[in-house]
C-alpha positions in Angstrom: 70.1 52.2 -29.0 67.5 53.7 -27.0 65.0 52.9 -29.5 66.1 49.3 -29.3 65.7 49.4 -25.4 62.2 51.1 -25.9 61.2 48.4 -28.4 62.3 45.5 -26.0 60.6 47.3 -23.1 57.5 47.4 -25.1 58.1 44.0 -26.1 58.4 43.0 -22.6 55.4 44.9 -21.5 53.3 43.2 -24.2 54.7 39.8 -23.1 53.8 40.5 -19.4 50.5 41.7 -20.5 49.9 38.3 -22.4 51.2 36.4 -19.5 48.8 38.2 -17.0 45.8 37.4 -19.5 47.0 34.0 -19.8 47.1 33.6 -16.0 43.6 35.1 -15.7 42.4 32.7 -18.4 44.2 29.8 -16.6 42.7 30.8 -13.3 39.2 31.2 -14.9 39.7 27.7 -16.4 40.7 26.4 -13.1 37.8 27.7 -11.4 35.5 26.2 -14.1 37.2 23.0 -13.6 36.5 23.1 -9.8 33.0 24.1 -10.3 32.3 21.2 -12.8 34.3 18.7 -10.4 31.8 19.8 -7.7 28.7 19.4 -9.9 30.1 16.0 -11.2 30.4 14.9 -7.4 26.8 16.3 -6.7 25.4 14.5 -9.6 27.1 11.3 -8.7 25.8 11.6 -5.1 22.2 12.2 -6.5 22.6 9.3 -9.0 23.6 7.1 -6.0 20.5 8.2 -4.3 18.2 7.5 -7.2 19.8 4.0 -7.9 19.3 3.3 -4.1 15.6 4.4 -4.4 15.2 2.3 -7.4 16.8 -0.8 -5.6 14.4 0.0 -2.5 11.3 0.4 -4.7 12.2 -3.0 -6.6 12.6 -4.6 -3.3 9.3 -3.4 -2.2 7.6 -4.4 -5.3 9.1 -7.8 -5.1 7.8 -8.0 -1.3 4.4 -7.0 -2.3 4.2 -8.8 -5.7 1.1 -10.6 -5.6 1.7 -13.9 -7.3 -1.3 -14.7 -9.5 -2.4 -18.1 -9.3 -3.3 -19.6 -12.6 -6.7 -21.0 -13.0 -7.4 -24.0 -15.0 -10.8 -23.0 -16.8 -12.0 -26.6 -16.2 -11.7 -26.0 -12.3 -14.2 -22.9 -12.4 -17.7 -23.9 -10.9 -20.9 -22.2 -10.8 -23.0 -22.7 -7.7 -26.5 -21.1 -7.3 -27.9 -20.1 -3.9 -31.6 -20.1 -3.5 -33.4 -18.8 -0.4 -36.1 -21.0 1.1 -38.3 -17.9 0.8 -37.4 -18.0 -2.9 -36.7 -14.3 -3.1 -33.1 -14.9 -3.5 -31.6 -16.8 -6.7 -28.1 -16.0 -7.1 -25.4 -17.9 -9.2 -21.8 -17.5 -8.2 -18.4 -18.6 -9.9 -15.9 -20.1 -7.5 -13.2 -22.9 -7.3 -13.2 -25.9 -5.4 -10.4 -24.8 -3.2 -12.0 -21.5 -2.0 -13.2 -21.4 1.4 -17.0 -21.2 1.5 -17.1 -18.0 3.5 -15.4 -16.3 0.6 -18.3 -17.2 -1.6 -20.6 -16.1 1.1 -19.1 -12.7 1.3 -19.7 -12.3 -2.6 -23.3 -13.1 -1.9 -23.5 -10.4 0.9 -21.9 -7.9 -1.5 -25.0 -8.4 -3.7 -27.4 -8.8 -0.7 -26.1 -6.6 1.8 -29.2 -6.9 4.0 -28.4 -10.7 4.6 -25.4 -9.4 6.9 -28.0 -8.5 9.5 -29.6 -12.0 9.7 -28.4 -15.5 10.8 -28.0 -17.7 7.8 -27.6 -21.4 7.3 -26.5 -22.8 3.9 -27.2 -26.4 3.0 -26.7 -28.8 0.2 -28.9 -32.0 0.0 -30.1 -31.1 3.7 -26.5 -31.2 4.9 -25.2 -28.0 6.5 -22.3 -26.3 4.8 -19.5 -25.4 7.1 -18.3 -21.8 6.3 -14.6 -22.3 7.1 -14.2 -25.3 4.9 -13.3 -25.4 1.3 -16.0 -25.9 -1.3 -14.7 -29.3 -2.1 -14.5 -30.2 1.5 -18.2 -29.4 1.7 -18.9 -31.7 -1.2 -20.1 -29.0 -3.4 -19.8 -29.4 -7.2 -20.2 -27.4 -10.2 -23.9 -26.5 -11.0 -25.0 -27.6 -7.3 -27.9 -25.4 -5.9 -27.5 -24.6 -2.3 -30.2 -23.6 -0.1 -30.2 -20.6 2.1 -32.3 -20.6 5.2 -32.6 -17.1 7.0 -33.3 -17.7 10.7 -35.4 -14.9 12.3 
């Protein structure tokens, strides 16, 4: 009987040991689950931030998106600017709906020294108005504009 009690005591000890190990394992697993839940929450928050950033960037892109105007190749014109001194002979492509000053600016990019002079542009002895469109100034494809540089 003593032997039976000892065996049962030993069995009880083993069961308690297993229970303790199971409780430790369970506690470790619970801690791991808590850690993973916290990581999951952090990642969801980070994902939301990134999604909001993406939405914000998309909105910025939409607001700043330059709508490219399609140009009909038949609308493209070439005009030539010739100075009265004949030292400038420059052809420029343009569109009829461009404002003349935009064309003038392209001329000044090529001939920067003209920025320091008072310039008058004419076609058929009529002055060209800088802030009117090419078509409003009755300028057509292959026209020659005259540039007079006032001293």
